[in-house]
Each structure stands twice: as C-alpha cells, then as structure tokens.
MMTF fields as JSON, N, C-alpha, C and O atoms, coordinates in Angstrom:
{
  "mmtfVersion": "1.0.0",
  "mmtfProducer": "UNKNOWN",
  "numBonds": 211,
  "numAtoms": 212,
  "numGroups": 53,
  "numChains": 1,
  "numModels": 1,
  "chainsPerModel": [1],
  "groupsPerChain": [53],
  "chainIdList": ["A"],
  "bondAtomList": [4, 2, 8, 6, 12, 10, 16, 14, 20, 18, 24, 22, 28, 26, 32, 30, 36, 34, 40, 38, 44, 42, 48, 46, 52, 50, 56, 54, 60, 58, 64, 62, 68, 66, 72, 70, 76, 74, 80, 78, 84, 82, 88, 86, 92, 90, 96, 94, 100, 98, 104, 102, 108, 106, 112, 110, 116, 114, 120, 118, 124, 122, 128, 126, 132, 130, 136, 134, 140, 138, 144, 142, 148, 146, 152, 150, 156, 154, 160, 158, 164, 162, 168, 166, 172, 170, 176, 174, 180, 178, 184, 182, 188, 186, 192, 190, 196, 194, 200, 198, 204, 202, 208, 206],
  "bondOrderList": [1, 1, 1, 1, 1, 1, 1, 1, 1, 1, 1, 1, 1, 1, 1, 1, 1, 1, 1, 1, 1, 1, 1, 1, 1, 1, 1, 1, 1, 1, 1, 1, 1, 1, 1, 1, 1, 1, 1, 1, 1, 1, 1, 1, 1, 1, 1, 1, 1, 1, 1, 1],
  "groupList": [{"groupName": "MET", "atomNameList": ["N", "CA", "C", "O"], "elementList": ["N", "C", "C", "O"], "formalChargeList": [0, 0, 0, 0], "bondAtomList": [1, 0, 2, 1, 3, 2], "bondOrderList": [1, 1, 2], "singleLetterCode": "M", "chemCompType": "L-PEPTIDE LINKING"}, {"groupName": "THR", "atomNameList": ["N", "CA", "C", "O"], "elementList": ["N", "C", "C", "O"], "formalChargeList": [0, 0, 0, 0], "bondAtomList": [1, 0, 2, 1, 3, 2], "bondOrderList": [1, 1, 2], "singleLetterCode": "T", "chemCompType": "L-PEPTIDE LINKING"}, {"groupName": "GLU", "atomNameList": ["N", "CA", "C", "O"], "elementList": ["N", "C", "C", "O"], "formalChargeList": [0, 0, 0, 0], "bondAtomList": [1, 0, 2, 1, 3, 2], "bondOrderList": [1, 1, 2], "singleLetterCode": "E", "chemCompType": "L-PEPTIDE LINKING"}, {"groupName": "ILE", "atomNameList": ["N", "CA", "C", "O"], "elementList": ["N", "C", "C", "O"], "formalChargeList": [0, 0, 0, 0], "bondAtomList": [1, 0, 2, 1, 3, 2], "bondOrderList": [1, 1, 2], "singleLetterCode": "I", "chemCompType": "L-PEPTIDE LINKING"}, {"groupName": "LEU", "atomNameList": ["N", "CA", "C", "O"], "elementList": ["N", "C", "C", "O"], "formalChargeList": [0, 0, 0, 0], "bondAtomList": [1, 0, 2, 1, 3, 2], "bondOrderList": [1, 1, 2], "singleLetterCode": "L", "chemCompType": "L-PEPTIDE LINKING"}, {"groupName": "HIS", "atomNameList": ["N", "CA", "C", "O"], "elementList": ["N", "C", "C", "O"], "formalChargeList": [0, 0, 0, 0], "bondAtomList": [1, 0, 2, 1, 3, 2], "bondOrderList": [1, 1, 2], "singleLetterCode": "H", "chemCompType": "L-PEPTIDE LINKING"}, {"groupName": "ALA", "atomNameList": ["N", "CA", "C", "O"], "elementList": ["N", "C", "C", "O"], "formalChargeList": [0, 0, 0, 0], "bondAtomList": [1, 0, 2, 1, 3, 2], "bondOrderList": [1, 1, 2], "singleLetterCode": "A", "chemCompType": "L-PEPTIDE LINKING"}, {"groupName": "GLY", "atomNameList": ["N", "CA", "C", "O"], "elementList": ["N", "C", "C", "O"], "formalChargeList": [0, 0, 0, 0], "bondAtomList": [1, 0, 2, 1, 3, 2], "bondOrderList": [1, 1, 2], "singleLetterCode": "G", "chemCompType": "PEPTIDE LINKING"}, {"groupName": "SER", "atomNameList": ["N", "CA", "C", "O"], "elementList": ["N", "C", "C", "O"], "formalChargeList": [0, 0, 0, 0], "bondAtomList": [1, 0, 2, 1, 3, 2], "bondOrderList": [1, 1, 2], "singleLetterCode": "S", "chemCompType": "L-PEPTIDE LINKING"}, {"groupName": "PRO", "atomNameList": ["N", "CA", "C", "O"], "elementList": ["N", "C", "C", "O"], "formalChargeList": [0, 0, 0, 0], "bondAtomList": [1, 0, 2, 1, 3, 2], "bondOrderList": [1, 1, 2], "singleLetterCode": "P", "chemCompType": "L-PEPTIDE LINKING"}, {"groupName": "ARG", "atomNameList": ["N", "CA", "C", "O"], "elementList": ["N", "C", "C", "O"], "formalChargeList": [0, 0, 0, 0], "bondAtomList": [1, 0, 2, 1, 3, 2], "bondOrderList": [1, 1, 2], "singleLetterCode": "R", "chemCompType": "L-PEPTIDE LINKING"}, {"groupName": "ASN", "atomNameList": ["N", "CA", "C", "O"], "elementList": ["N", "C", "C", "O"], "formalChargeList": [0, 0, 0, 0], "bondAtomList": [1, 0, 2, 1, 3, 2], "bondOrderList": [1, 1, 2], "singleLetterCode": "N", "chemCompType": "L-PEPTIDE LINKING"}, {"groupName": "VAL", "atomNameList": ["N", "CA", "C", "O"], "elementList": ["N", "C", "C", "O"], "formalChargeList": [0, 0, 0, 0], "bondAtomList": [1, 0, 2, 1, 3, 2], "bondOrderList": [1, 1, 2], "singleLetterCode": "V", "chemCompType": "L-PEPTIDE LINKING"}, {"groupName": "ASP", "atomNameList": ["N", "CA", "C", "O"], "elementList": ["N", "C", "C", "O"], "formalChargeList": [0, 0, 0, 0], "bondAtomList": [1, 0, 2, 1, 3, 2], "bondOrderList": [1, 1, 2], "singleLetterCode": "D", "chemCompType": "L-PEPTIDE LINKING"}, {"groupName": "PHE", "atomNameList": ["N", "CA", "C", "O"], "elementList": ["N", "C", "C", "O"], "formalChargeList": [0, 0, 0, 0], "bondAtomList": [1, 0, 2, 1, 3, 2], "bondOrderList": [1, 1, 2], "singleLetterCode": "F", "chemCompType": "L-PEPTIDE LINKING"}],
  "groupTypeList": [0, 1, 2, 3, 4, 1, 1, 5, 6, 7, 8, 4, 9, 10, 1, 9, 2, 4, 3, 2, 6, 11, 6, 8, 10, 9, 12, 6, 2, 13, 7, 3, 1, 9, 12, 10, 13, 2, 7, 14, 13, 6, 12, 4, 6, 6, 6, 12, 13, 8, 12, 12, 6],
  "groupIdList": [1, 2, 3, 4, 5, 6, 7, 8, 9, 10, 11, 12, 13, 14, 15, 16, 17, 18, 19, 20, 21, 22, 23, 24, 25, 26, 27, 28, 29, 30, 31, 32, 33, 34, 35, 36, 37, 38, 39, 40, 41, 42, 43, 44, 45, 46, 47, 48, 49, 50, 51, 52, 53],
  "secStructList": [7, 7, 7, 7, 7, 7, 5, 6, 6, 6, 5, 7, 7, 7, 7, 2, 2, 2, 2, 2, 2, 2, 6, 6, 7, 7, 5, 7, 1, 1, 1, 1, 1, 5, 7, 7, 7, 2, 2, 2, 2, 2, 2, 2, 2, 2, 2, 2, 2, 2, 2, 2, 7],
  "xCoordList": [18.737, 17.509, 16.469, 15.996, 15.555, 14.216, 13.547, 13.731, 12.039, 11.221, 10.193, 9.892, 9.656, 8.51, 7.354, 7.179, 6.33, 5.102, 3.903, 3.294, 3.919, 3.034, 1.796, 1.284, 1.006, -0.277, -0.28, -0.022, -0.722, -0.595, -0.189, 0.473, -0.735, -0.685, 0.711, 1.353, 1.551, 2.695, 2.304, 3.089, 1.2, 1.489, 1.027, 0.498, 1.365, 1.346, -0.341, -1.216, -0.223, -1.894, -1.636, -0.652, -3.239, -3.047, -3.804, -4.916, -3.848, -3.977, -5.655, -5.935, -6.699, -7.441, -6.783, -7.023, -6.344, -5.34, -5.052, -5.212, -4.719, -3.75, -5.104, -5.181, -5.742, -6.71, -7.916, -8.433, -8.024, -8.736, -7.947, -8.637, -6.646, -5.926, -5.659, -5.093, -5.945, -5.577, -6.84, -6.884, -8.041, -9.524, -9.67, -10.544, -9.033, -9.236, -8.059, -7.602, -7.349, -5.88, -6.975, -7.897, -6.57, -6.615, -5.919, -4.917, -6.828, -5.991, -5.66, -6.235, -4.586, -3.676, -4.9, -6.056, -4.471, -5.174, -5.38, -5.964, -4.777, -5.156, -6.416, -6.654, -7.129, -8.204, -8.053, -8.952, -6.801, -6.045, -5.444, -5.817, -4.493, -2.455, -3.253, -3.686, -3.053, -3.243, -2.209, -1.212, -2.238, -1.043, -0.766, -1.708, 0.466, 1.309, 1.656, 1.709, 1.914, 1.668, 1.981, 1.587, 2.798, 3.851, 2.415, 2.98, 1.585, 0.837, 0.262, -0.229, 0.282, -0.322, 1.375, 1.283, 2.306, 3.549, 3.773, 4.595, 3.132, 3.718, 2.841, 3.252, 1.763, 0.581, 0.961, 1.105, 1.251, 2.18, 3.372, 3.496, 4.391, 5.602, 5.064, 5.624, 4.342, 3.971, 3.262, 3.733, 2.135, 1.574, 2.47, 2.303, 3.636, 4.586, 5.179, 5.382, 5.379, 6.445, 5.362, 5.758, 4.284, 3.203, 3.327, 3.368, 3.389, 3.232, 4.636, 4.743, 5.748, 6.919, 7.645, 8.543, 7.412, 8.171, 7.714, 8.45],
  "yCoordList": [8.399, 7.758, 7.764, 8.753, 6.328, 6.615, 7.384, 8.016, 6.995, 8.487, 7.461, 6.419, 8.027, 7.089, 7.819, 8.611, 7.727, 8.334, 8.503, 7.651, 9.573, 9.705, 10.31, 10.637, 10.655, 11.662, 12.619, 12.634, 13.675, 15.152, 15.027, 15.79, 14.071, 13.758, 13.139, 13.422, 12.441, 12.005, 10.88, 10.187, 10.609, 8.472, 7.822, 8.365, 6.523, 5.796, 5.056, 4.969, 4.68, 3.853, 2.431, 1.69, 2.325, 1.569, 0.105, 0.54, -1.334, -2.159, -2.769, -2.545, -3.499, -3.886, -4.262, -3.784, -4.753, -6.253, -5.486, -6.115, -4.52, -3.243, -2.321, -1.712, -2.219, -1.53, -2.533, -2.224, -3.596, -4.413, -4.78, -5.143, -4.939, -4.978, -4.107, -4.405, -3.014, -1.455, -1.505, -1.472, -1.583, -1.073, -2.645, -2.698, -3.653, -4.903, -4.939, -6.034, -3.421, -3.619, -3.241, -2.442, -4.281, -4.34, -2.728, -2.257, -1.851, -0.955, -1.307, -2.115, -0.537, -0.667, -0.392, -0.595, 0.183, 0.246, 1.754, 2.098, 2.855, 3.669, 4.052, 5.254, 3.193, 3.316, 3.871, 3.929, 4.156, 5.267, 4.552, 4.406, 4.136, 3.567, 1.681, 0.72, 2.041, 1.039, -0.007, 0.228, -1.197, -2.394, -2.975, -3.444, -3.224, -3.826, -5.265, -5.804, -6.006, -7.205, -8.103, -7.675, -9.553, -10.02, -10.027, -9.371, -10.176, -10.267, -9.012, -9.144, -7.88, -7.093, -6.157, -5.335, -6.516, -6.114, -7.062, -6.688, -8.124, -8.742, -8.096, -7.682, -8.146, -7.178, -6.166, -6.055, -4.965, -3.754, -3.791, -2.943, -4.921, -4.712, -5.625, -4.983, -6.705, -7.054, -5.896, -5.625, -5.068, -3.899, -2.219, -1.367, -2.707, -1.171, -1.996, -1.416, -3.592, -4.088, -3.802, -3.547, -3.86, -4.22, -3.043, -2.989, -1.672, -0.176, 0.026, 0.389, -0.071, 0.41, -0.34, 0.246, -1.753, -2.382, -2.648, -3.224],
  "zCoordList": [-15.408, -14.508, -14.842, -15.402, -14.539, -14.225, -13.426, -12.386, -14.796, -14.133, -13.721, -14.304, -12.457, -11.903, -11.952, -11.027, -13.007, -12.82, -11.435, -10.787, -11.388, -10.551, -10.146, -11.216, -9.203, -9.468, -8.56, -7.356, -9.575, -8.636, -6.67, -5.966, -6.408, -4.398, -4.709, -3.697, -5.557, -5.332, -4.764, -4.118, -4.919, -4.461, -5.802, -6.772, -5.603, -6.836, -6.8, -5.938, -8.015, -8.056, -7.439, -7.423, -6.811, -5.924, -6.438, -6.736, -6.708, -6.804, -6.279, -5.102, -7.126, -6.098, -4.657, -3.548, -4.846, -3.785, -3.07, -2.024, -2.78, -1.481, -1.322, -0.255, -1.876, -1.466, -0.38, 0.694, -1.084, 0.307, 1.152, 2.104, 1.444, 2.364, 3.162, 4.214, 2.913, 3.794, 4.251, 5.481, 3.636, 4.756, 5.538, 6.403, 5.332, 6.191, 7.134, 7.461, 7.758, 8.387, 9.493, 9.333, 11.118, 12.018, 12.595, 12.057, 14.051, 14.208, 15.57, 16.299, 15.825, 17.378, 18.25, 17.879, 19.674, 20.763, 21.08, 22.108, 19.971, 20.369, 19.16, 19.042, 18.369, 17.835, 15.987, 15.148, 15.862, 14.885, 13.866, 12.702, 14.425, 13.966, 13.469, 14.106, 11.991, 11.416, 11.455, 10.772, 12.161, 12.225, 11.358, 10.719, 10.929, 10.144, 10.157, 11.262, 9.044, 9.284, 7.987, 6.902, 8.057, 7.172, 6.064, 5.188, 5.715, 4.953, 4.275, 3.154, 4.831, 4.571, 3.63, 2.719, 4.075, 3.654, 2.309, 1.472, 2.14, 1.102, -0.163, -1.246, 0.258, -0.55, -1.107, -2.324, 0.055, -0.378, -1.313, -2.196, -1.099, -1.85, -3.17, -4.058, -3.875, -4.773, -5.448, -6.553, -5.008, -5.517, -6.284, -7.157, -4.947, -5.232, -6.779, -7.846, -6.485, -8.001, -9.254, -10.391, -8.98, -10.233, -11.264, -12.493, -9.743, -10.734, -11.056, -12.228, -10.458, -10.75, -11.649, -12.256, -11.913, -12.841, -14.175, -14.976]
}
C-alpha cells in the first residue's frame, strides 16, 4: 500500500497556483458557495498530481 503524507489536518499542501485559483473563485448567488469551473478543476487536478506523484 502506498502512503500519502498529509498535514495534521489531513489536507494536502497547496501549490501557489492552487492558492491563487482558490482565492479568485467567484461565489454563487448565496454569497458563500464557491463556483467551480473547468479552469479551477484543471488547476486542482494539476496541484494534486504534483503533490501526490
């Protein structure tokens, strides 16, 4: 079994690109829920790949 090292909170380290993409995400009409789009999903997938690979 392969181990994935995580922080004490159980989250993976975030790349600078992911931090920027997350900070610039628009929110839904409720003013709280972040809106996902293909651009964000691509940055997220690349960030996970770079940390886990």
